[in-house]
mmJSON file of the N, C-alpha and C atoms, coordinates in Angstrom:
{"data_MODEL":{"atom_site":{
"group_PDB":["ATOM","ATOM","ATOM","ATOM","ATOM","ATOM","ATOM","ATOM","ATOM","ATOM","ATOM","ATOM","ATOM","ATOM","ATOM","ATOM","ATOM","ATOM","ATOM","ATOM","ATOM","ATOM","ATOM","ATOM","ATOM","ATOM","ATOM","ATOM","ATOM","ATOM","ATOM","ATOM","ATOM","ATOM","ATOM","ATOM","ATOM","ATOM","ATOM","ATOM","ATOM","ATOM","ATOM","ATOM","ATOM","ATOM","ATOM","ATOM","ATOM","ATOM","ATOM","ATOM","ATOM","ATOM","ATOM","ATOM","ATOM","ATOM","ATOM","ATOM","ATOM","ATOM","ATOM","ATOM","ATOM","ATOM","ATOM","ATOM","ATOM","ATOM","ATOM","ATOM","ATOM","ATOM","ATOM","ATOM","ATOM","ATOM","ATOM","ATOM","ATOM","ATOM","ATOM","ATOM","ATOM","ATOM","ATOM","ATOM","ATOM","ATOM","ATOM","ATOM","ATOM","ATOM","ATOM","ATOM","ATOM","ATOM","ATOM","ATOM","ATOM","ATOM","ATOM","ATOM","ATOM","ATOM","ATOM","ATOM","ATOM","ATOM","ATOM","ATOM","ATOM","ATOM","ATOM","ATOM","ATOM","ATOM","ATOM","ATOM","ATOM","ATOM","ATOM","ATOM","ATOM","ATOM","ATOM","ATOM","ATOM","ATOM","ATOM","ATOM","ATOM","ATOM","ATOM","ATOM","ATOM","ATOM","ATOM","ATOM","ATOM","ATOM","ATOM","ATOM","ATOM","ATOM","ATOM","ATOM","ATOM","ATOM","ATOM","ATOM","ATOM","ATOM","ATOM","ATOM","ATOM","ATOM","ATOM","ATOM","ATOM","ATOM","ATOM","ATOM","ATOM","ATOM","ATOM","ATOM","ATOM","ATOM","ATOM","ATOM","ATOM","ATOM","ATOM","ATOM","ATOM","ATOM","ATOM","ATOM","ATOM","ATOM","ATOM","ATOM","ATOM","ATOM","ATOM","ATOM","ATOM","ATOM","ATOM","ATOM","ATOM","ATOM","ATOM","ATOM","ATOM","ATOM","ATOM","ATOM","ATOM","ATOM","ATOM","ATOM","ATOM","ATOM","ATOM","ATOM","ATOM","ATOM","ATOM","ATOM","ATOM","ATOM","ATOM","ATOM","ATOM","ATOM","ATOM","ATOM","ATOM","ATOM","ATOM","ATOM","ATOM","ATOM","ATOM","ATOM"],
"id":[1,2,3,4,5,6,7,8,9,10,11,12,13,14,15,16,17,18,19,20,21,22,23,24,25,26,27,28,29,30,31,32,33,34,35,36,37,38,39,40,41,42,43,44,45,46,47,48,49,50,51,52,53,54,55,56,57,58,59,60,61,62,63,64,65,66,67,68,69,70,71,72,73,74,75,76,77,78,79,80,81,82,83,84,85,86,87,88,89,90,91,92,93,94,95,96,97,98,99,100,101,102,103,104,105,106,107,108,109,110,111,112,113,114,115,116,117,118,119,120,121,122,123,124,125,126,127,128,129,130,131,132,133,134,135,136,137,138,139,140,141,142,143,144,145,146,147,148,149,150,151,152,153,154,155,156,157,158,159,160,161,162,163,164,165,166,167,168,169,170,171,172,173,174,175,176,177,178,179,180,181,182,183,184,185,186,187,188,189,190,191,192,193,194,195,196,197,198,199,200,201,202,203,204,205,206,207,208,209,210,211,212,213,214,215,216,217,218,219,220,221,222,223,224,225,226,227,228],
"type_symbol":["N","C","C","N","C","C","N","C","C","N","C","C","N","C","C","N","C","C","N","C","C","N","C","C","N","C","C","N","C","C","N","C","C","N","C","C","N","C","C","N","C","C","N","C","C","N","C","C","N","C","C","N","C","C","N","C","C","N","C","C","N","C","C","N","C","C","N","C","C","N","C","C","N","C","C","N","C","C","N","C","C","N","C","C","N","C","C","N","C","C","N","C","C","N","C","C","N","C","C","N","C","C","N","C","C","N","C","C","N","C","C","N","C","C","N","C","C","N","C","C","N","C","C","N","C","C","N","C","C","N","C","C","N","C","C","N","C","C","N","C","C","N","C","C","N","C","C","N","C","C","N","C","C","N","C","C","N","C","C","N","C","C","N","C","C","N","C","C","N","C","C","N","C","C","N","C","C","N","C","C","N","C","C","N","C","C","N","C","C","N","C","C","N","C","C","N","C","C","N","C","C","N","C","C","N","C","C","N","C","C","N","C","C","N","C","C","N","C","C","N","C","C","N","C","C","N","C","C"],
"label_atom_id":["N","CA","C","N","CA","C","N","CA","C","N","CA","C","N","CA","C","N","CA","C","N","CA","C","N","CA","C","N","CA","C","N","CA","C","N","CA","C","N","CA","C","N","CA","C","N","CA","C","N","CA","C","N","CA","C","N","CA","C","N","CA","C","N","CA","C","N","CA","C","N","CA","C","N","CA","C","N","CA","C","N","CA","C","N","CA","C","N","CA","C","N","CA","C","N","CA","C","N","CA","C","N","CA","C","N","CA","C","N","CA","C","N","CA","C","N","CA","C","N","CA","C","N","CA","C","N","CA","C","N","CA","C","N","CA","C","N","CA","C","N","CA","C","N","CA","C","N","CA","C","N","CA","C","N","CA","C","N","CA","C","N","CA","C","N","CA","C","N","CA","C","N","CA","C","N","CA","C","N","CA","C","N","CA","C","N","CA","C","N","CA","C","N","CA","C","N","CA","C","N","CA","C","N","CA","C","N","CA","C","N","CA","C","N","CA","C","N","CA","C","N","CA","C","N","CA","C","N","CA","C","N","CA","C","N","CA","C","N","CA","C","N","CA","C","N","CA","C","N","CA","C","N","CA","C","N","CA","C","N","CA","C","N","CA","C"],
"label_alt_id":[null,null,null,null,null,null,null,null,null,null,null,null,null,null,null,null,null,null,null,null,null,null,null,null,null,null,null,null,null,null,null,null,null,null,null,null,null,null,null,null,null,null,null,null,null,null,null,null,null,null,null,null,null,null,null,null,null,null,null,null,null,null,null,null,null,null,null,null,null,null,null,null,null,null,null,null,null,null,null,null,null,null,null,null,null,null,null,null,null,null,null,null,null,null,null,null,null,null,null,null,null,null,null,null,null,null,null,null,null,null,null,null,null,null,null,null,null,null,null,null,null,null,null,null,null,null,null,null,null,null,null,null,null,null,null,null,null,null,null,null,null,null,null,null,null,null,null,null,null,null,null,null,null,null,null,null,null,null,null,null,null,null,null,null,null,null,null,null,null,null,null,null,null,null,null,null,null,null,null,null,null,null,null,null,null,null,null,null,null,null,null,null,null,null,null,null,null,null,null,null,null,null,null,null,null,null,null,null,null,null,null,null,null,null,null,null,null,null,null,null,null,null,null,null,null,null,null,null],
"label_comp_id":["UNK","UNK","UNK","UNK","UNK","UNK","UNK","UNK","UNK","UNK","UNK","UNK","UNK","UNK","UNK","UNK","UNK","UNK","UNK","UNK","UNK","UNK","UNK","UNK","UNK","UNK","UNK","UNK","UNK","UNK","UNK","UNK","UNK","UNK","UNK","UNK","UNK","UNK","UNK","UNK","UNK","UNK","UNK","UNK","UNK","UNK","UNK","UNK","UNK","UNK","UNK","UNK","UNK","UNK","UNK","UNK","UNK","UNK","UNK","UNK","UNK","UNK","UNK","UNK","UNK","UNK","UNK","UNK","UNK","UNK","UNK","UNK","UNK","UNK","UNK","UNK","UNK","UNK","UNK","UNK","UNK","UNK","UNK","UNK","UNK","UNK","UNK","UNK","UNK","UNK","UNK","UNK","UNK","UNK","UNK","UNK","UNK","UNK","UNK","UNK","UNK","UNK","UNK","UNK","UNK","UNK","UNK","UNK","UNK","UNK","UNK","UNK","UNK","UNK","UNK","UNK","UNK","UNK","UNK","UNK","UNK","UNK","UNK","UNK","UNK","UNK","UNK","UNK","UNK","UNK","UNK","UNK","UNK","UNK","UNK","UNK","UNK","UNK","UNK","UNK","UNK","UNK","UNK","UNK","UNK","UNK","UNK","UNK","UNK","UNK","UNK","UNK","UNK","UNK","UNK","UNK","UNK","UNK","UNK","UNK","UNK","UNK","UNK","UNK","UNK","UNK","UNK","UNK","UNK","UNK","UNK","UNK","UNK","UNK","UNK","UNK","UNK","UNK","UNK","UNK","UNK","UNK","UNK","UNK","UNK","UNK","UNK","UNK","UNK","UNK","UNK","UNK","UNK","UNK","UNK","UNK","UNK","UNK","UNK","UNK","UNK","UNK","UNK","UNK","UNK","UNK","UNK","UNK","UNK","UNK","UNK","UNK","UNK","UNK","UNK","UNK","UNK","UNK","UNK","UNK","UNK","UNK","UNK","UNK","UNK","UNK","UNK","UNK"],
"label_asym_id":["A","A","A","A","A","A","A","A","A","A","A","A","A","A","A","A","A","A","A","A","A","A","A","A","A","A","A","A","A","A","A","A","A","A","A","A","A","A","A","A","A","A","A","A","A","A","A","A","A","A","A","A","A","A","A","A","A","A","A","A","A","A","A","A","A","A","A","A","A","A","A","A","A","A","A","A","A","A","A","A","A","A","A","A","A","A","A","A","A","A","A","A","A","A","A","A","A","A","A","A","A","A","A","A","A","A","A","A","A","A","A","A","A","A","A","A","A","A","A","A","A","A","A","A","A","A","A","A","A","A","A","A","A","A","A","A","A","A","A","A","A","A","A","A","A","A","A","A","A","A","A","A","A","A","A","A","A","A","A","A","A","A","A","A","A","A","A","A","A","A","A","A","A","A","A","A","A","A","A","A","A","A","A","A","A","A","A","A","A","A","A","A","A","A","A","A","A","A","A","A","A","A","A","A","A","A","A","A","A","A","A","A","A","A","A","A","A","A","A","A","A","A","A","A","A","A","A","A"],
"label_entity_id":["1","1","1","1","1","1","1","1","1","1","1","1","1","1","1","1","1","1","1","1","1","1","1","1","1","1","1","1","1","1","1","1","1","1","1","1","1","1","1","1","1","1","1","1","1","1","1","1","1","1","1","1","1","1","1","1","1","1","1","1","1","1","1","1","1","1","1","1","1","1","1","1","1","1","1","1","1","1","1","1","1","1","1","1","1","1","1","1","1","1","1","1","1","1","1","1","1","1","1","1","1","1","1","1","1","1","1","1","1","1","1","1","1","1","1","1","1","1","1","1","1","1","1","1","1","1","1","1","1","1","1","1","1","1","1","1","1","1","1","1","1","1","1","1","1","1","1","1","1","1","1","1","1","1","1","1","1","1","1","1","1","1","1","1","1","1","1","1","1","1","1","1","1","1","1","1","1","1","1","1","1","1","1","1","1","1","1","1","1","1","1","1","1","1","1","1","1","1","1","1","1","1","1","1","1","1","1","1","1","1","1","1","1","1","1","1","1","1","1","1","1","1","1","1","1","1","1","1"],
"label_seq_id":[1,1,1,2,2,2,3,3,3,4,4,4,5,5,5,6,6,6,7,7,7,8,8,8,9,9,9,10,10,10,11,11,11,12,12,12,13,13,13,14,14,14,15,15,15,16,16,16,17,17,17,18,18,18,19,19,19,20,20,20,21,21,21,22,22,22,23,23,23,24,24,24,25,25,25,26,26,26,27,27,27,28,28,28,29,29,29,30,30,30,31,31,31,32,32,32,33,33,33,34,34,34,35,35,35,36,36,36,37,37,37,38,38,38,39,39,39,40,40,40,41,41,41,42,42,42,43,43,43,44,44,44,45,45,45,46,46,46,47,47,47,48,48,48,49,49,49,50,50,50,51,51,51,52,52,52,53,53,53,54,54,54,55,55,55,56,56,56,57,57,57,58,58,58,59,59,59,60,60,60,61,61,61,62,62,62,63,63,63,64,64,64,65,65,65,66,66,66,67,67,67,68,68,68,69,69,69,70,70,70,71,71,71,72,72,72,73,73,73,74,74,74,75,75,75,76,76,76],
"pdbx_PDB_ins_code":[null,null,null,null,null,null,null,null,null,null,null,null,null,null,null,null,null,null,null,null,null,null,null,null,null,null,null,null,null,null,null,null,null,null,null,null,null,null,null,null,null,null,null,null,null,null,null,null,null,null,null,null,null,null,null,null,null,null,null,null,null,null,null,null,null,null,null,null,null,null,null,null,null,null,null,null,null,null,null,null,null,null,null,null,null,null,null,null,null,null,null,null,null,null,null,null,null,null,null,null,null,null,null,null,null,null,null,null,null,null,null,null,null,null,null,null,null,null,null,null,null,null,null,null,null,null,null,null,null,null,null,null,null,null,null,null,null,null,null,null,null,null,null,null,null,null,null,null,null,null,null,null,null,null,null,null,null,null,null,null,null,null,null,null,null,null,null,null,null,null,null,null,null,null,null,null,null,null,null,null,null,null,null,null,null,null,null,null,null,null,null,null,null,null,null,null,null,null,null,null,null,null,null,null,null,null,null,null,null,null,null,null,null,null,null,null,null,null,null,null,null,null,null,null,null,null,null,null],
"Cartn_x":[10.688,9.896,9.805,8.866,8.562,9.241,10.223,10.523,10.049,8.317,7.641,7.21,7.434,8.001,8.321,10.142,11.043,11.026,10.957,10.629,9.169,8.124,6.949,6.565,6.868,6.857,5.059,4.138,2.807,2.492,2.673,2.473,2.06,1.01,-0.477,-0.216,0.929,1.435,2.311,2.713,3.596,2.821,1.799,0.59,-0.695,-1.384,-2.927,-3.979,-3.91,-4.332,-4.85,-5.617,-5.691,-7.806,-7.811,-9.73,-9.944,-9.317,-10.17,-9.042,-8.23,-7.494,-5.838,-5.456,-4.127,-3.202,-3.8,-2.711,-3.117,-4.134,-3.95,-3.372,-2.707,-1.519,-0.652,0.285,1.046,0.172,-0.765,-0.63,-0.578,-1.45,-0.916,-0.084,1.052,2.332,3.177,3.051,3.292,3.196,1.95,1.268,1.942,2.023,2.914,4.204,4.881,6.741,6.505,5.008,5.183,4.55,4.078,3.911,2.728,1.55,-0.415,-0.535,0.004,-0.72,1.15,1.065,2.132,1.289,2.233,1.983,2.673,1.833,2.333,2.812,2.935,3.422,2.53,1.925,1.439,1.589,2.507,2.914,2.243,1.14,0.695,0.121,-0.996,-1.826,-1.337,-0.488,0.407,1.051,0.908,2.201,3.587,3.779,5.483,6.263,6.628,7.516,8.195,9.556,11.08,11.086,11.831,12.193,11.758,12.913,12.724,11.275,10.846,9.647,7.968,7.146,6.392,5.34,3.844,2.906,2.769,2.794,2.154,1.053,0.466,-0.794,-0.556,-0.01,-0.441,-1.015,-1.372,-1.925,-1.153,-1.158,-0.743,-1.636,-2.226,-3.11,-3.238,-3.354,-2.957,-4.17,-5.519,-6.913,-6.595,-7.062,-7.68,-9.179,-8.868,-10.036,-10.505,-11.581,-12.055,-11.674,-10.599,-10.364,-10.46,-10.453,-10.683,-9.988,-9.717,-8.213,-9.171,-8.314,-9.218,-7.888,-8.835,-7.673,-8.304,-7.197,-7.658,-6.521,-7.38,-6.447,-6.153,-5.13,-4.968,-4.686,-5.381,-4.598,-4.82,-4.032,-3.535,-4.767],
"Cartn_y":[14.166,12.863,12.211,11.251,10.566,9.117,8.856,7.228,6.334,6.236,5.022,5.608,6.8,6.757,6.32,6.677,6.067,4.079,4.128,2.5,1.749,2.414,1.861,2.874,3.669,5.036,4.487,5.719,5.336,6.266,4.991,4.796,3.972,4.586,3.499,2.846,3.161,2.097,0.982,1.119,0.261,-0.761,-0.862,-1.826,-1.837,-3.372,-3.833,-3.085,-3.545,-3.263,-2.149,-0.999,0.421,0.32,-0.543,-0.512,0.019,0.774,1.581,2.895,3.531,4.528,4.374,5.378,5.103,4.399,4.725,4.259,3.37,2.355,1.101,-0.113,-0.548,-1.011,-0.78,0.198,0.543,1.028,0.872,0.872,-0.869,-1.705,-2.847,-3.644,-3.361,-3.111,-2.906,-1.497,-0.577,-1.849,-2.001,-2.64,-3.761,-4.729,-6.083,-5.775,-4.501,-4.119,-3.637,-3.746,-2.861,-3.838,-3.553,-4.636,-4.24,-5.041,-5.048,-5.124,-5.691,-5.924,-5.694,-5.411,-5.523,-6.539,-6.867,-7.96,-6.262,-5.991,-5.301,-6.017,-6.36,-6.951,-5.304,-5.956,-4.514,-4.953,-3.985,-4.481,-3.312,-3.631,-3.031,-1.951,-2.557,-1.904,-0.579,-0.731,-0.102,-0.53,-0.243,-0.173,-0.263,-2.111,-2.383,-1.638,-0.526,0.4,0.286,0.302,0.999,2.289,2.699,4.327,4.988,3.713,4.725,4.451,3.12,2.886,3.448,3.38,4.257,3.756,3.951,3.008,4.373,3.661,4.693,4.21,4.946,4.221,5.489,4.594,5.898,5.13,5.945,5.452,5.22,4.516,4.524,5.042,4.984,5.752,7.115,8.236,9.87,9.94,9.401,10.27,8.843,9.519,8.583,8.379,6.968,6.052,5.6,5.582,5.238,3.912,4.008,2.776,2.431,1.039,0.429,-0.384,0.065,-0.615,-1.386,-2.489,-3.894,-4.39,-4.336,-4.914,-6.414,-7.328,-8.337,-8.711,-8.457,-8.374,-10.012,-10.207,-11.782,-11.156,-11.728,-11.565,-13.256,-13.046,-14.047,-13.988],
"Cartn_z":[-27.615,-27.354,-26.374,-25.896,-25.263,-24.878,-23.721,-24.002,-24.471,-23.869,-24.777,-25.881,-26.499,-28.267,-28.674,-27.948,-29.206,-28.813,-27.833,-27.848,-28.222,-28.832,-29.194,-29.825,-31.286,-32.104,-32.475,-32.492,-32.857,-33.958,-35.252,-36.049,-37.04,-36.854,-37.475,-38.854,-39.81,-40.905,-40.225,-39.063,-38.576,-37.931,-38.022,-36.804,-37.839,-37.273,-38.391,-37.478,-36.321,-35.322,-34.735,-35.253,-35.214,-35.189,-34.194,-34.338,-33.447,-32.597,-31.117,-32.012,-32.731,-32.509,-33.284,-33.998,-33.889,-32.709,-31.991,-30.312,-29.816,-30.795,-30.326,-29.813,-31.035,-30.533,-30.056,-30.089,-29.525,-27.778,-27.546,-26.096,-25.715,-25.672,-26.347,-26.37,-26.939,-26.898,-25.692,-25.356,-23.888,-22.722,-22.958,-21.713,-21.548,-22.5,-22.463,-21.871,-22.646,-21.95,-20.495,-19.65,-18.328,-17.183,-15.637,-14.9,-15.23,-15.129,-15.016,-13.977,-12.912,-11.548,-10.914,-9.554,-8.095,-6.613,-6.151,-5.155,-4.539,-3.358,-2.015,-0.634,-0.166,1.324,2.145,3.218,4.174,5.369,6.413,8.071,8.603,9.791,10.235,9.865,9.031,8.349,7.404,6.916,5.744,4.944,3.613,2.293,3.202,2.88,3.211,2.068,1.32,0.178,0.884,0.367,0.352,0.485,0.813,0.691,-0.603,-1.809,-3.12,-3.481,-3.386,-4.119,-3.932,-4.871,-5.017,-6.327,-5.821,-6.563,-7.714,-8.908,-10.078,-10.854,-11.515,-12.468,-13.643,-14.879,-15.869,-17.142,-18.234,-19.491,-20.638,-21.165,-22.634,-23.878,-23.332,-24.598,-24.985,-25.653,-26.028,-24.942,-25.141,-24.769,-23.295,-22.436,-21.314,-21.193,-21.042,-20.311,-19.231,-18.935,-17.22,-17.132,-15.96,-15.513,-14.525,-14.023,-12.194,-12.139,-10.599,-10.386,-9.269,-9.271,-8.543,-7.362,-6.05,-5.194,-4.546,-4.143,-3.652,-2.537,-1.594,-0.184,0.322,0.614,1.664,2.82,3.435,5.019,6.241,7.122,7.71,8.988],
"occupancy":[1.0,1.0,1.0,1.0,1.0,1.0,1.0,1.0,1.0,1.0,1.0,1.0,1.0,1.0,1.0,1.0,1.0,1.0,1.0,1.0,1.0,1.0,1.0,1.0,1.0,1.0,1.0,1.0,1.0,1.0,1.0,1.0,1.0,1.0,1.0,1.0,1.0,1.0,1.0,1.0,1.0,1.0,1.0,1.0,1.0,1.0,1.0,1.0,1.0,1.0,1.0,1.0,1.0,1.0,1.0,1.0,1.0,1.0,1.0,1.0,1.0,1.0,1.0,1.0,1.0,1.0,1.0,1.0,1.0,1.0,1.0,1.0,1.0,1.0,1.0,1.0,1.0,1.0,1.0,1.0,1.0,1.0,1.0,1.0,1.0,1.0,1.0,1.0,1.0,1.0,1.0,1.0,1.0,1.0,1.0,1.0,1.0,1.0,1.0,1.0,1.0,1.0,1.0,1.0,1.0,1.0,1.0,1.0,1.0,1.0,1.0,1.0,1.0,1.0,1.0,1.0,1.0,1.0,1.0,1.0,1.0,1.0,1.0,1.0,1.0,1.0,1.0,1.0,1.0,1.0,1.0,1.0,1.0,1.0,1.0,1.0,1.0,1.0,1.0,1.0,1.0,1.0,1.0,1.0,1.0,1.0,1.0,1.0,1.0,1.0,1.0,1.0,1.0,1.0,1.0,1.0,1.0,1.0,1.0,1.0,1.0,1.0,1.0,1.0,1.0,1.0,1.0,1.0,1.0,1.0,1.0,1.0,1.0,1.0,1.0,1.0,1.0,1.0,1.0,1.0,1.0,1.0,1.0,1.0,1.0,1.0,1.0,1.0,1.0,1.0,1.0,1.0,1.0,1.0,1.0,1.0,1.0,1.0,1.0,1.0,1.0,1.0,1.0,1.0,1.0,1.0,1.0,1.0,1.0,1.0,1.0,1.0,1.0,1.0,1.0,1.0,1.0,1.0,1.0,1.0,1.0,1.0,1.0,1.0,1.0,1.0,1.0,1.0],
"B_iso_or_equiv":[0.0,0.0,0.0,0.0,0.0,0.0,0.0,0.0,0.0,0.0,0.0,0.0,0.0,0.0,0.0,0.0,0.0,0.0,0.0,0.0,0.0,0.0,0.0,0.0,0.0,0.0,0.0,0.0,0.0,0.0,0.0,0.0,0.0,0.0,0.0,0.0,0.0,0.0,0.0,0.0,0.0,0.0,0.0,0.0,0.0,0.0,0.0,0.0,0.0,0.0,0.0,0.0,0.0,0.0,0.0,0.0,0.0,0.0,0.0,0.0,0.0,0.0,0.0,0.0,0.0,0.0,0.0,0.0,0.0,0.0,0.0,0.0,0.0,0.0,0.0,0.0,0.0,0.0,0.0,0.0,0.0,0.0,0.0,0.0,0.0,0.0,0.0,0.0,0.0,0.0,0.0,0.0,0.0,0.0,0.0,0.0,0.0,0.0,0.0,0.0,0.0,0.0,0.0,0.0,0.0,0.0,0.0,0.0,0.0,0.0,0.0,0.0,0.0,0.0,0.0,0.0,0.0,0.0,0.0,0.0,0.0,0.0,0.0,0.0,0.0,0.0,0.0,0.0,0.0,0.0,0.0,0.0,0.0,0.0,0.0,0.0,0.0,0.0,0.0,0.0,0.0,0.0,0.0,0.0,0.0,0.0,0.0,0.0,0.0,0.0,0.0,0.0,0.0,0.0,0.0,0.0,0.0,0.0,0.0,0.0,0.0,0.0,0.0,0.0,0.0,0.0,0.0,0.0,0.0,0.0,0.0,0.0,0.0,0.0,0.0,0.0,0.0,0.0,0.0,0.0,0.0,0.0,0.0,0.0,0.0,0.0,0.0,0.0,0.0,0.0,0.0,0.0,0.0,0.0,0.0,0.0,0.0,0.0,0.0,0.0,0.0,0.0,0.0,0.0,0.0,0.0,0.0,0.0,0.0,0.0,0.0,0.0,0.0,0.0,0.0,0.0,0.0,0.0,0.0,0.0,0.0,0.0,0.0,0.0,0.0,0.0,0.0,0.0],
"pdbx_formal_charge":[null,null,null,null,null,null,null,null,null,null,null,null,null,null,null,null,null,null,null,null,null,null,null,null,null,null,null,null,null,null,null,null,null,null,null,null,null,null,null,null,null,null,null,null,null,null,null,null,null,null,null,null,null,null,null,null,null,null,null,null,null,null,null,null,null,null,null,null,null,null,null,null,null,null,null,null,null,null,null,null,null,null,null,null,null,null,null,null,null,null,null,null,null,null,null,null,null,null,null,null,null,null,null,null,null,null,null,null,null,null,null,null,null,null,null,null,null,null,null,null,null,null,null,null,null,null,null,null,null,null,null,null,null,null,null,null,null,null,null,null,null,null,null,null,null,null,null,null,null,null,null,null,null,null,null,null,null,null,null,null,null,null,null,null,null,null,null,null,null,null,null,null,null,null,null,null,null,null,null,null,null,null,null,null,null,null,null,null,null,null,null,null,null,null,null,null,null,null,null,null,null,null,null,null,null,null,null,null,null,null,null,null,null,null,null,null,null,null,null,null,null,null,null,null,null,null,null,null],
"auth_seq_id":[1,1,1,2,2,2,3,3,3,4,4,4,5,5,5,6,6,6,7,7,7,8,8,8,9,9,9,10,10,10,11,11,11,12,12,12,13,13,13,14,14,14,15,15,15,16,16,16,17,17,17,18,18,18,19,19,19,20,20,20,21,21,21,22,22,22,23,23,23,24,24,24,25,25,25,26,26,26,27,27,27,28,28,28,29,29,29,30,30,30,31,31,31,32,32,32,33,33,33,34,34,34,35,35,35,36,36,36,37,37,37,38,38,38,39,39,39,40,40,40,41,41,41,42,42,42,43,43,43,44,44,44,45,45,45,46,46,46,47,47,47,48,48,48,49,49,49,50,50,50,51,51,51,52,52,52,53,53,53,54,54,54,55,55,55,56,56,56,57,57,57,58,58,58,59,59,59,60,60,60,61,61,61,62,62,62,63,63,63,64,64,64,65,65,65,66,66,66,67,67,67,68,68,68,69,69,69,70,70,70,71,71,71,72,72,72,73,73,73,74,74,74,75,75,75,76,76,76],
"auth_comp_id":["UNK","UNK","UNK","UNK","UNK","UNK","UNK","UNK","UNK","UNK","UNK","UNK","UNK","UNK","UNK","UNK","UNK","UNK","UNK","UNK","UNK","UNK","UNK","UNK","UNK","UNK","UNK","UNK","UNK","UNK","UNK","UNK","UNK","UNK","UNK","UNK","UNK","UNK","UNK","UNK","UNK","UNK","UNK","UNK","UNK","UNK","UNK","UNK","UNK","UNK","UNK","UNK","UNK","UNK","UNK","UNK","UNK","UNK","UNK","UNK","UNK","UNK","UNK","UNK","UNK","UNK","UNK","UNK","UNK","UNK","UNK","UNK","UNK","UNK","UNK","UNK","UNK","UNK","UNK","UNK","UNK","UNK","UNK","UNK","UNK","UNK","UNK","UNK","UNK","UNK","UNK","UNK","UNK","UNK","UNK","UNK","UNK","UNK","UNK","UNK","UNK","UNK","UNK","UNK","UNK","UNK","UNK","UNK","UNK","UNK","UNK","UNK","UNK","UNK","UNK","UNK","UNK","UNK","UNK","UNK","UNK","UNK","UNK","UNK","UNK","UNK","UNK","UNK","UNK","UNK","UNK","UNK","UNK","UNK","UNK","UNK","UNK","UNK","UNK","UNK","UNK","UNK","UNK","UNK","UNK","UNK","UNK","UNK","UNK","UNK","UNK","UNK","UNK","UNK","UNK","UNK","UNK","UNK","UNK","UNK","UNK","UNK","UNK","UNK","UNK","UNK","UNK","UNK","UNK","UNK","UNK","UNK","UNK","UNK","UNK","UNK","UNK","UNK","UNK","UNK","UNK","UNK","UNK","UNK","UNK","UNK","UNK","UNK","UNK","UNK","UNK","UNK","UNK","UNK","UNK","UNK","UNK","UNK","UNK","UNK","UNK","UNK","UNK","UNK","UNK","UNK","UNK","UNK","UNK","UNK","UNK","UNK","UNK","UNK","UNK","UNK","UNK","UNK","UNK","UNK","UNK","UNK","UNK","UNK","UNK","UNK","UNK","UNK"],
"auth_asym_id":["A","A","A","A","A","A","A","A","A","A","A","A","A","A","A","A","A","A","A","A","A","A","A","A","A","A","A","A","A","A","A","A","A","A","A","A","A","A","A","A","A","A","A","A","A","A","A","A","A","A","A","A","A","A","A","A","A","A","A","A","A","A","A","A","A","A","A","A","A","A","A","A","A","A","A","A","A","A","A","A","A","A","A","A","A","A","A","A","A","A","A","A","A","A","A","A","A","A","A","A","A","A","A","A","A","A","A","A","A","A","A","A","A","A","A","A","A","A","A","A","A","A","A","A","A","A","A","A","A","A","A","A","A","A","A","A","A","A","A","A","A","A","A","A","A","A","A","A","A","A","A","A","A","A","A","A","A","A","A","A","A","A","A","A","A","A","A","A","A","A","A","A","A","A","A","A","A","A","A","A","A","A","A","A","A","A","A","A","A","A","A","A","A","A","A","A","A","A","A","A","A","A","A","A","A","A","A","A","A","A","A","A","A","A","A","A","A","A","A","A","A","A","A","A","A","A","A","A"],
"auth_atom_id":["N","CA","C","N","CA","C","N","CA","C","N","CA","C","N","CA","C","N","CA","C","N","CA","C","N","CA","C","N","CA","C","N","CA","C","N","CA","C","N","CA","C","N","CA","C","N","CA","C","N","CA","C","N","CA","C","N","CA","C","N","CA","C","N","CA","C","N","CA","C","N","CA","C","N","CA","C","N","CA","C","N","CA","C","N","CA","C","N","CA","C","N","CA","C","N","CA","C","N","CA","C","N","CA","C","N","CA","C","N","CA","C","N","CA","C","N","CA","C","N","CA","C","N","CA","C","N","CA","C","N","CA","C","N","CA","C","N","CA","C","N","CA","C","N","CA","C","N","CA","C","N","CA","C","N","CA","C","N","CA","C","N","CA","C","N","CA","C","N","CA","C","N","CA","C","N","CA","C","N","CA","C","N","CA","C","N","CA","C","N","CA","C","N","CA","C","N","CA","C","N","CA","C","N","CA","C","N","CA","C","N","CA","C","N","CA","C","N","CA","C","N","CA","C","N","CA","C","N","CA","C","N","CA","C","N","CA","C","N","CA","C","N","CA","C","N","CA","C","N","CA","C","N","CA","C","N","CA","C","N","CA","C","N","CA","C"],
"pdbx_PDB_model_num":[1,1,1,1,1,1,1,1,1,1,1,1,1,1,1,1,1,1,1,1,1,1,1,1,1,1,1,1,1,1,1,1,1,1,1,1,1,1,1,1,1,1,1,1,1,1,1,1,1,1,1,1,1,1,1,1,1,1,1,1,1,1,1,1,1,1,1,1,1,1,1,1,1,1,1,1,1,1,1,1,1,1,1,1,1,1,1,1,1,1,1,1,1,1,1,1,1,1,1,1,1,1,1,1,1,1,1,1,1,1,1,1,1,1,1,1,1,1,1,1,1,1,1,1,1,1,1,1,1,1,1,1,1,1,1,1,1,1,1,1,1,1,1,1,1,1,1,1,1,1,1,1,1,1,1,1,1,1,1,1,1,1,1,1,1,1,1,1,1,1,1,1,1,1,1,1,1,1,1,1,1,1,1,1,1,1,1,1,1,1,1,1,1,1,1,1,1,1,1,1,1,1,1,1,1,1,1,1,1,1,1,1,1,1,1,1,1,1,1,1,1,1,1,1,1,1,1,1]
}}}
């Protein structure tokens, strides 16, 4: 069992909101528990990430959906 399924089990009997499928409400709950946005400094044209830091994009739904990423760049 994946950690996300232990924390938010995919059991449609537990949720009322299942309009888009049995993983509909669980994906909403999982999104609320994770970051949906982040701020990353840029130094000399490179992402200023620490040694052990990385950026990961993952899907909370069982069936992948088409997603978009929006970048908002602020510069001095």
